[in-house]
Wavefront OBJ file of the C-alpha trace (Angstrom):
o trace
v 126.919 82.007 -10.495
v 126.408 78.259 -9.854
v 129.066 78.394 -7.147
v 127.293 81.293 -5.399
v 123.960 79.475 -5.614
v 125.518 76.271 -4.237
v 127.035 78.164 -1.274
v 123.712 79.860 -0.572
v 121.870 76.529 -0.502
v 124.570 74.966 1.675
v 124.343 77.840 4.140
v 120.560 77.448 4.276
v 120.858 73.721 5.029
v 123.359 74.360 7.827
v 121.049 77.003 9.324
v 118.022 74.708 9.265
v 119.967 71.816 10.829
v 121.279 74.067 13.573
v 117.764 75.332 14.302
v 116.435 71.778 14.490
v 119.248 70.752 16.805
v 118.379 73.562 19.224
v 114.632 72.934 19.262
v 114.801 70.654 22.331
v 116.223 71.285 25.786
v 118.258 69.167 28.146
v 117.512 71.441 31.084
v 114.958 69.888 33.417
v 113.350 73.273 33.904
v 112.791 74.027 30.237
v 109.804 73.075 28.106
v 109.015 73.027 24.424
v 111.301 70.162 23.334
v 110.189 66.751 22.138
v 112.533 64.829 24.466
v 112.271 64.684 28.233
v 114.780 66.090 30.689
v 118.155 64.506 31.320
v 118.214 65.712 34.944
v 115.597 65.934 37.673
v 116.147 68.197 40.692
v 114.365 67.089 43.863
v 113.787 69.170 46.997
v 112.702 68.063 50.481
v 113.170 68.701 54.219
v 115.183 66.559 56.680
v 111.947 65.993 58.638
v 109.903 62.870 59.322
v 106.980 64.388 57.410
v 109.185 64.033 54.306
v 109.899 60.368 54.959
v 108.420 59.256 51.614
v 111.042 61.254 49.693
v 113.812 60.050 51.982
v 112.826 56.385 51.641
v 112.529 56.710 47.853
v 116.084 58.064 47.788
v 117.514 55.511 50.214
v 115.818 52.515 48.591
v 116.858 53.611 45.086
v 113.289 53.876 43.827
v 113.997 57.126 41.981
v 117.071 55.617 40.304
v 115.061 52.531 39.379
v 112.321 54.614 37.759
v 114.443 57.327 36.119
v 117.117 55.088 34.602
v 119.829 57.240 33.019
v 118.270 60.522 34.129
v 120.565 62.347 36.563
v 119.126 62.923 40.037
v 120.205 65.907 42.139
v 118.776 66.831 45.542
v 118.476 69.897 47.756
v 117.282 70.044 51.365
v 115.447 72.979 52.946
v 114.632 74.054 56.483
v 111.260 75.616 55.731
v 108.592 75.936 53.061
v 109.410 79.521 52.145
v 112.944 78.660 51.056
v 111.686 75.563 49.216
v 109.107 77.552 47.236
v 111.620 80.320 46.522
v 113.932 77.691 45.034
v 111.116 76.327 42.909
v 110.043 79.794 41.784
v 113.610 80.628 40.719
v 113.961 77.332 38.804
v 116.447 75.768 41.226
v 114.364 72.609 41.763
v 111.773 70.788 39.659
v 109.773 68.694 42.102
v 109.722 67.609 45.737
v 107.869 67.614 49.044
v 106.706 70.663 50.977
v 103.819 71.776 53.178
v 100.597 72.742 51.370
v 100.443 76.236 52.870
v 103.749 77.536 51.417
v 102.695 75.948 48.118
v 99.350 77.758 48.068
v 100.780 81.062 49.333
v 103.330 81.105 46.514
v 100.721 79.946 43.983
v 98.585 83.029 44.621
v 101.561 85.270 43.834
v 103.181 83.140 41.135
v 100.961 80.299 39.811
v 103.674 78.285 38.106
v 103.570 75.068 40.116
v 101.035 72.426 41.107
v 100.354 69.851 43.814
v 100.528 66.442 42.123
v 100.183 64.117 45.140
v 99.888 63.891 48.868
v 102.829 62.616 50.937
v 101.938 62.667 54.647
v 98.839 63.294 56.726
v 99.080 64.379 60.357
v 102.509 64.616 61.948
v 102.031 68.079 63.488
v 101.501 68.907 67.187
v 101.390 71.741 69.693
v 103.741 71.390 72.674
v 104.218 73.747 75.629
v 106.709 74.112 78.478
v 106.238 71.386 81.044
v 106.411 73.757 84.022
v 104.032 76.313 82.511
v 100.451 76.979 83.562
v 99.283 76.325 80.009
v 96.638 73.607 80.138
v 94.362 74.654 77.278
v 94.491 76.591 74.032
v 92.833 79.518 75.820
v 95.873 79.692 78.132
v 98.075 80.629 75.158
v 96.952 84.266 75.320
v 100.043 86.433 75.795
v 102.407 83.481 75.320
v 105.275 83.080 72.823
v 104.800 80.106 70.511
v 107.421 79.039 67.975
v 106.549 78.244 64.380
v 109.008 77.110 61.654
v 108.345 80.262 59.629
v 105.517 82.722 58.987
v 103.024 81.325 56.502
v 104.129 77.751 57.163
v 101.640 74.894 57.454
v 102.254 74.801 61.239
v 101.700 78.575 61.491
v 98.360 78.263 59.713
v 97.544 75.143 61.734
v 98.132 77.078 64.953
v 95.815 79.827 63.723
v 93.166 77.194 62.958
v 93.423 75.781 66.510
v 93.226 79.253 68.050
v 90.201 80.210 65.968
v 88.424 76.949 66.838
v 89.072 77.620 70.547
v 87.683 81.155 70.294
v 91.077 82.777 70.882
v 91.998 85.992 69.067
v 95.044 85.107 66.943
v 96.561 88.525 67.654
v 96.628 87.739 71.375
v 99.219 84.984 70.879
v 102.815 85.896 70.000
v 104.232 83.738 67.214
v 108.001 83.541 66.837
v 109.840 82.238 63.768
v 112.272 79.634 65.016
v 114.109 76.657 63.523
v 112.545 73.496 65.043
v 115.956 72.046 65.909
v 116.689 75.007 68.210
v 113.268 75.278 69.828
v 113.803 72.854 72.727
v 116.788 74.842 74.039
v 114.829 78.103 73.950
v 111.897 76.555 75.811
v 114.344 75.321 78.478
v 115.732 78.867 78.795
v 112.231 80.239 79.212
v 112.461 82.306 76.024
v 109.580 80.414 74.423
v 106.399 79.009 75.942
v 105.741 76.367 73.324
v 105.818 75.387 69.672
v 103.553 74.398 66.808
v 105.824 72.013 64.982
v 106.175 68.962 62.766
v 107.670 65.630 63.716
v 110.113 64.454 64.873
v 110.630 67.845 66.524
v 107.464 67.584 68.615
v 108.741 64.467 70.358
v 112.242 65.957 70.532
v 110.944 69.028 72.362
v 108.922 66.852 74.730
v 111.976 64.746 75.549
v 114.743 67.371 75.553
v 112.847 70.264 77.118
v 110.467 68.252 79.286
v 107.591 69.804 77.354
v 104.026 68.556 77.481
v 101.734 67.801 74.577
v 98.905 70.339 74.504
v 97.369 69.181 71.206
v 98.384 65.868 69.659
v 98.241 64.961 65.972
v 94.527 64.162 66.246
v 93.686 67.478 67.926
v 96.015 70.020 66.325
v 94.496 72.038 63.467
v 92.618 69.655 61.143
v 93.726 66.462 62.860
v 95.578 63.364 61.730
v 93.693 63.097 58.432
v 94.666 66.583 57.294
v 97.217 67.031 54.535
v 100.556 67.993 56.076
v 103.017 67.355 53.228
v 102.468 67.246 49.465
v 104.424 66.647 46.272
v 104.765 69.911 44.343
v 106.245 70.371 40.865
v 106.899 73.219 38.483
v 104.060 73.208 35.942
v 106.492 73.714 33.075
v 108.370 70.644 34.290
v 105.292 68.419 34.420
v 104.021 69.654 31.068
v 107.394 69.119 29.381
v 108.084 65.861 31.200
v 104.818 63.971 31.750
v 106.485 60.549 31.753
v 109.178 61.640 34.199
v 106.475 63.112 36.415
v 104.679 59.769 36.458
v 107.936 57.938 37.121
v 108.548 60.208 40.112
v 105.083 59.374 41.394
v 105.658 55.648 40.851
v 108.772 55.877 43.043
v 106.795 57.958 45.540
v 104.074 55.295 45.719
v 106.706 52.555 46.099
v 108.149 54.444 49.059
v 104.755 54.907 50.710
v 103.952 51.217 50.321
v 107.338 50.302 51.803
v 106.848 52.672 54.757
v 103.431 51.263 55.588
v 104.542 47.632 55.209
v 107.989 47.967 56.836
v 107.757 50.728 59.474
v 110.806 49.641 61.491
v 113.069 49.550 58.442
v 111.647 52.840 57.174
v 112.465 54.464 60.511
v 116.039 53.179 60.345
v 116.437 54.480 56.786
v 115.237 57.867 57.995
v 117.675 57.854 60.927
v 120.589 56.868 58.686
v 119.759 59.543 56.118
v 119.439 62.345 58.659
v 122.826 61.415 60.118
v 124.358 61.386 56.615
v 123.148 64.836 55.602
v 123.169 66.690 58.933
v 125.783 64.832 60.971
v 123.244 64.601 63.805
v 122.143 61.312 65.320
v 118.490 61.354 66.311
v 117.080 59.131 69.038
v 115.561 55.948 67.659
v 112.958 55.935 70.450
v 111.965 59.533 69.720
v 111.669 58.938 65.997
v 109.648 55.759 66.527
v 107.238 57.690 68.756
v 107.024 60.496 66.183
v 106.414 58.035 63.362
v 103.217 56.842 65.063
v 101.817 60.372 64.737
v 101.745 60.480 60.948
v 100.512 58.538 57.947
v 102.340 58.240 54.633
v 99.756 58.564 51.866
v 99.114 59.940 48.390
v 95.761 61.340 49.518
v 95.175 65.083 49.256
v 92.433 66.698 51.345
v 91.474 69.569 49.058
v 88.862 70.919 51.478
v 91.562 71.391 54.120
v 93.859 73.115 51.613
v 91.041 75.494 50.643
v 90.504 76.369 54.313
v 94.257 76.891 54.704
v 94.003 79.442 51.885
v 91.172 81.268 53.665
v 93.174 81.463 56.912
v 96.314 82.589 55.041
v 94.326 85.390 53.434
v 92.895 86.437 56.801
v 96.452 86.502 58.168
v 97.524 88.840 55.365
v 99.955 86.369 53.788
v 98.051 86.398 50.482
v 95.516 88.738 48.899
v 93.234 86.028 47.517
v 92.097 82.572 48.578
v 91.326 81.421 45.031
v 93.632 78.418 44.496
v 91.884 76.932 41.475
v 94.467 75.049 39.415
v 96.846 74.427 42.312
v 95.886 70.771 42.773
v 96.387 68.543 39.712
v 96.079 64.845 40.497
v 95.784 63.715 36.877
v 99.330 62.273 36.747
v 98.790 60.453 40.050
v 95.476 59.023 38.917
v 97.061 57.761 35.693
v 99.736 55.929 37.694
v 97.216 54.507 40.176
v 94.976 53.307 37.338
v 97.927 51.462 35.778
v 98.503 49.435 38.946
l 1 2 3 4 5 6 7 8 9 10 11 12 13 14 15 16 17 18 19 20 21 22 23 24 25 26 27 28 29 30 31 32 33 34 35 36 37 38 39 40 41 42 43 44 45 46 47 48 49 50 51 52 53 54 55 56 57 58 59 60 61 62 63 64 65 66 67 68 69 70 71 72 73 74 75 76 77 78 79 80 81 82 83 84 85 86 87 88 89 90 91 92 93 94 95 96 97 98 99 100 101 102 103 104 105 106 107 108 109 110 111 112 113 114 115 116 117 118 119 120 121 122 123 124 125 126 127 128 129 130 131 132 133 134 135 136 137 138 139 140 141 142 143 144 145 146 147 148 149 150 151 152 153 154 155 156 157 158 159 160 161 162 163 164 165 166 167 168 169 170 171 172 173 174 175 176 177 178 179 180 181 182 183 184 185 186 187 188 189 190 191 192 193 194 195 196 197 198 199 200 201 202 203 204 205 206 207 208 209 210 211 212 213 214 215 216 217 218 219 220 221 222 223 224 225 226 227 228 229 230 231 232 233 234 235 236 237 238 239 240 241 242 243 244 245 246 247 248 249 250 251 252 253 254 255 256 257 258 259 260 261 262 263 264 265 266 267 268 269 270 271 272 273 274 275 276 277 278 279 280 281 282 283 284 285 286 287 288 289 290 291 292 293 294 295 296 297 298 299 300 301 302 303 304 305 306 307 308 309 310 311 312 313 314 315 316 317 318 319 320 321 322 323 324 325 326 327 328 329 330 331 332 333 334 335 336
């Protein structure tokens, strides 16, 4: 009898210990454990508007802040694929345009904007030999956008609306920015609403002309073009890691603003490493002047983006309450 009782107690102890050992999670996408993640998965685009993420990687700021935490990265060509990866738990945090972030939030509110990254950096270019000299001249023309529902798509709609042009009278074509110049040269596209450095690239390669510069396109140079977005379950489970990410992000922004020439070279080197393509230093330098690295988030602009996205039929509501959460950023800024 004593032996049976002893075995029963022993089995109970083993069960309790096993349960305690499984109470935490080492997966960066899981929550509920007392310890923070052992890996952080970062997403971004190989674009100049994501220069803060690129500089943080190249300068080792993330490694410096995260210590022993493993860092893995994924690059994306557009906001839709980035947000799909976040929604399917493939990445934890990274930089993306605010419009894909808000469009996905309406359908699946499981992420949040925790900081700004870049203001401006978007332009509208048109074929150099075209008769397009104003926004009104875009009626009946084919204009490339990175993808439907992208920040540049919504920005184009904003510019058309402000000019009194019916959005339906302009043909928008989903096209990878890197391929747009060639299609404009062939006459298959009349222009593009795009982010840098592709605006300058299209001007140079296709002989395109700048119809609306970064101060004139959509909401202008002070509008939020790129933001830091994170899975809410990641930030809630990993508040200290979230703040460490933002500390590295702030370090990168400070470096960019204080050392623009070196930041440009880091960007050029990184793009060559991951894509095998060597961008023109002169083009990138010109593109760099069209944007501002910042943590600022213009919430009024993001709210108007939501209204335009709803009008376009991309979302069924423009209520984005809860999307922007700057509490982690403010904590970090207050510590400095």
